[in-house]
C-alpha positions in Angstrom: -93.5 117.8 10.7 -93.8 115.6 7.6 -91.7 118.1 5.6 -89.0 118.0 8.3 -88.9 114.2 8.1 -88.5 114.3 4.3 -85.7 116.9 4.6 -83.7 114.7 7.0 -84.3 111.5 5.1 -83.4 112.7 1.6 -79.6 112.3 1.2 -79.6 113.7 -2.4 -81.5 116.7 -1.2 -79.1 117.4 1.7 -76.0 117.1 -0.5 -77.5 119.4 -3.0 -78.2 121.9 -0.2 -74.7 121.6 1.2 -73.1 122.2 -2.3 -75.6 125.0 -3.0 -74.6 126.9 0.2 -70.9 126.4 -0.4 -71.2 127.5 -4.0 -73.3 130.6 -3.0 -70.9 131.8 -0.3 -67.7 130.9 -2.4 -68.7 133.4 -5.1 -67.9 136.3 -2.7 -69.1 138.0 0.5 -72.8 137.7 0.7 -75.3 138.9 3.3 -77.8 136.7 5.0 -80.7 138.4 3.3 -79.0 137.8 -0.1 -78.7 134.2 0.7 -82.4 134.0 1.5 -83.2 135.7 -1.8 -81.1 133.3 -3.8 -82.5 130.3 -1.9 -86.1 131.4 -2.7 -85.3 131.3 -6.4 -83.0 128.2 -6.3 -83.8 125.0 -8.2 -82.4 123.1 -5.2 -85.2 124.6 -3.0 -87.6 121.7 -3.7 -90.0 122.7 -1.0 -90.4 126.3 -2.4 -89.4 128.0 0.9 -89.5 131.8 0.8 -86.3 132.0 2.8 -83.7 129.7 4.3 -84.6 129.0 7.9 -82.0 130.1 10.4 -81.6 126.7 12.0 -81.1 125.1 8.5 -78.5 127.7 7.6 -76.3 127.2 10.7 -76.6 123.4 10.5 -75.7 123.3 6.8 -72.9 125.9 7.4 -71.4 123.7 10.1 -71.6 120.6 7.9 -70.1 122.4 4.9 -67.2 123.6 7.1 -66.5 120.0 8.3 -67.1 118.2 5.0 -65.2 120.5 2.7 -62.5 121.6 5.2 -63.4 125.3 4.9 -63.9 128.2 7.4 -67.0 130.4 6.8 -66.6 133.8 8.4 -68.8 136.9 8.7 -67.2 140.3 8.1 -68.0 143.7 9.6 -70.7 144.2 7.0 -72.5 141.0 8.2 -71.5 139.3 4.9 -70.5 135.6 4.8 -67.3 134.5 3.0 -64.8 131.6 2.9 -61.6 132.4 4.6 -58.4 131.7 2.5 -60.4 129.8 -0.1 -57.5 129.6 -2.4 -55.3 127.7 0.1 -57.7 125.0 1.2 -56.5 121.5 1.6 -59.9 120.3 0.4 -60.0 122.7 -2.6 -59.8 119.9 -5.2 -62.8 118.1 -3.7 -64.8 121.3 -3.4 -64.2 122.3 -6.9 -65.0 118.8 -8.2 -68.3 118.8 -6.4 -69.1 122.3 -7.5 -68.4 121.2 -11.1 -70.8 118.3 -10.5 -73.4 120.7 -9.3 -72.9 122.9 -12.4 -73.3 119.8 -14.6 -76.4 118.8 -12.8 -77.9 122.2 -13.4 -76.9 122.1 -17.0 -78.5 118.7 -17.5 -81.8 119.9 -15.9 -81.8 122.6 -18.6 -81.0 120.1 -21.4 -83.4 117.3 -20.7 -83.6 116.5 -24.4 -80.0 115.2 -24.1 -80.8 112.7 -21.4 -80.4 109.7 -23.7 -77.0 111.0 -25.1 -75.2 111.4 -21.8 -74.4 108.2 -20.0 -73.2 107.6 -16.5 -71.6 104.6 -14.7 -73.9 102.8 -12.3 -73.1 103.4 -8.7 -73.8 100.7 -6.1 -76.5 101.3 -3.5 -75.4 102.9 -0.2 -75.6 106.6 -0.8 -78.6 106.8 1.5 -76.3 106.1 4.4 -74.0 109.1 3.6 -76.2 111.7 5.5 -76.3 109.8 8.9 -72.6 109.0 8.7 -71.7 112.7 7.9 -73.9 113.8 10.8 -72.1 111.3 13.1 -68.7 112.6 11.9 -69.8 116.2 12.6 -71.3 115.5 16.0 -68.6 112.9 17.0 -71.3 110.3 17.9 -71.1 106.6 17.4 -73.5 104.8 15.2 -75.1 101.3 15.4 -74.5 99.6 12.1 -75.9 96.4 10.6 -73.3 95.2 8.1 -72.7 92.1 6.0 -69.4 91.7 4.3 -69.1 89.8 1.0 -67.6 86.7 2.8 -70.3 86.6 5.5 -73.5 84.5 5.4 -75.5 86.8 7.5 -75.3 90.5 8.7 -74.1 91.5 12.2 -75.0 94.6 14.2 -72.3 96.5 16.2 -71.2 100.0 17.3 -68.6 101.9 15.3 -67.0 105.4 15.6 -66.7 107.0 12.1 -63.3 108.6 11.4 -63.7 109.5 7.7 -65.5 108.8 4.4 -63.7 107.9 1.2 -64.9 107.2 -2.4 -63.0 104.7 -4.5 -64.1 103.2 -7.9 -67.7 104.4 -7.6 -68.1 103.1 -4.1 -68.3 105.0 -0.8 -66.4 103.6 2.3 -66.3 104.7 5.9 -63.2 104.2 8.0 -64.3 103.6 11.6 -63.0 102.4 14.9 -64.8 99.3 16.2 -64.7 99.2 20.0 -65.9 95.6 19.9 -62.7 94.3 18.3 -60.5 97.3 19.3 -59.5 97.9 15.6 -59.9 100.3 12.7 -61.9 98.9 9.9 -63.1 100.1 6.5 -66.8 99.4 5.7 -68.4 99.6 2.2 -71.6 101.6 2.3 -73.2 99.2 -0.3 -72.8 96.4 2.3 -74.6 98.3 5.1 -78.1 97.1 5.9 -79.1 99.7 8.4 -77.7 102.6 10.5 -79.1 103.8 13.8 -77.7 107.0 15.4 -76.7 106.9 19.0 -76.0 109.6 21.6 -72.7 108.0 22.6 -69.9 110.5 22.1 -66.3 109.6 21.0 -63.1 111.5 20.7 -61.2 111.6 17.4 -57.5 111.1 18.1 -55.6 114.5 17.9 -53.0 113.0 15.6 -55.5 111.4 13.2 -55.1 112.5 9.6 -57.3 110.8 7.0 -55.0 111.6 4.0 -51.9 110.3 5.9 -53.8 107.2 6.9 -54.4 106.2 3.3 -51.2 107.7 1.9 -49.6 104.4 1.1 -52.8 102.6 0.2 -54.3 101.9 -3.2 -58.0 102.5 -2.7 -59.1 101.6 0.9 -56.8 98.7 1.7 -54.4 99.5 4.5 -52.4 96.4 5.5 -51.5 95.5 9.1 -48.3 96.6 10.9 -46.4 93.5 9.8 -46.7 94.5 6.1 -44.9 97.6 4.9 -45.2 99.7 1.7 -42.8 98.6 -1.1 -41.4 100.1 -4.2 -43.0 98.6 -7.3 -41.5 99.1 -10.7 -43.3 98.3 -14.0 -42.9 98.8 -17.7 -45.8 99.2 -20.1 -46.4 99.7 -23.8 -46.5 103.3 -25.0 -50.2 103.4 -25.7 -51.2 102.2 -22.2 -48.6 104.5 -20.7 -50.7 107.4 -21.9 -53.5 106.4 -19.6 -51.1 106.3 -16.6 -49.7 109.7 -17.5 -53.2 111.3 -17.7 -54.7 109.5 -14.7 -52.0 108.2 -12.3 -52.9 105.0 -10.4 -51.5 106.4 -7.1 -50.1 109.7 -5.8 -46.6 108.0 -5.5 -46.5 107.2 -9.2 -43.4 108.5 -11.0 -42.3 108.0 -14.6 -38.7 106.8 -14.6 -36.1 105.9 -17.3 -37.5 103.5 -19.9 -36.8 99.8 -19.4 -35.9 97.8 -22.5 -37.3 100.6 -24.6 -40.7 100.7 -22.9 -42.1 103.5 -20.6 -41.5 102.6 -17.0 -43.2 103.8 -13.7 -42.4 103.3 -10.0 -44.9 103.3 -7.1 -44.5 103.2 -3.4 -47.5 101.7 -1.6 -48.9 98.6 0.0 -48.8 95.7 -2.5 -52.4 94.8 -1.7 -54.7 92.7 -3.9 -56.6 95.8 -5.1 -53.5 97.3 -6.6 -52.2 94.0 -8.0 -55.6 93.4 -9.7 -55.2 96.8 -11.4 -51.8 95.7 -12.7 -53.1 92.3 -13.9 -55.8 94.1 -15.9 -53.1 95.3 -18.3 -52.3 91.7 -19.2 -49.3 91.2 -21.5 -49.0 95.0 -22.0 -47.4 95.3 -18.6 -44.2 93.8 -17.1 -43.4 93.9 -13.4 -39.7 94.4 -12.6 -39.6 95.0 -8.8 -39.8 93.7 -6.2 -38.4 90.3 -7.1 -41.1 88.3 -5.3 -43.9 90.1 -7.2 -42.2 89.6 -10.6 -41.9 85.9 -9.8 -45.6 85.8 -8.8 -46.7 87.5 -12.1 -44.4 85.1 -14.0 -46.0 82.1 -12.3 -49.5 83.3 -13.0 -48.6 83.9 -16.7 -47.4 80.3 -16.9 -50.6 79.1 -15.4 -52.7 81.1 -17.9 -50.5 79.9 -20.8 -50.9 76.3 -19.7 -54.7 76.7 -19.4 -55.1 78.1 -22.9 -52.7 75.5 -24.4 -54.5 72.6 -22.6 -56.0 70.1 -25.0 
């Protein structure tokens, strides 16, 4: 019983198991017996099980299919495989996580390099990934205790999770909140506690997570009164290289140079998150469109200039 509790509570362990199973099946048709054999010798198998229990296999298989948008099938030879793996919408995410798994395995075999490979710190909150994923899979609401950055104390309420998204090293959950009859995005690092419920909910048939965030930078989706806009900037050649190799947004396009400088256009909500990203380039970036945004940047530049020239 204690082992089962540990298995359920260890988020890192569960994610390693999900990725291990996906990676194992993705390499080609494989029998259930072969999966058991690989599991018995896997470094992910922290509890040194001789085989993968049938209940774990089917539960992990179901979660993998939902999380990575794949279909795991069984052929006439009782071998498991991923259907149309090359055409998956979630292929990029799958491959990214598989690469992370390979890196993790490599690091374990190269412990002497631990002080030469540095990672960015990630805010707390990952421990809530597993219960949220289970709620997404089972379509059950969760009771969440949450405290936003602008709040003096936490509040507890019911939400219905719609999707998870990572942005700038932070995990967020998009959820419908029946109490306010609205969709909201909640940062996992601001969650104090999560309690599962047995209350079922129905995900709208027309809900598409990618479409929902299509015109957003990060996780900020503005209300219906505010629409996406075309934003045009120019930037110095050196900084332009960073935008070319890692676009700020899927809508980013390089257009004809402006005044001899590389120029880019975007179509998205002009939310504070995106504007802060532009401000970070300082005097290396100039906003051209829309007019109201150019004027706002010009006004802020005058304020900064006045501040630094104040005696």
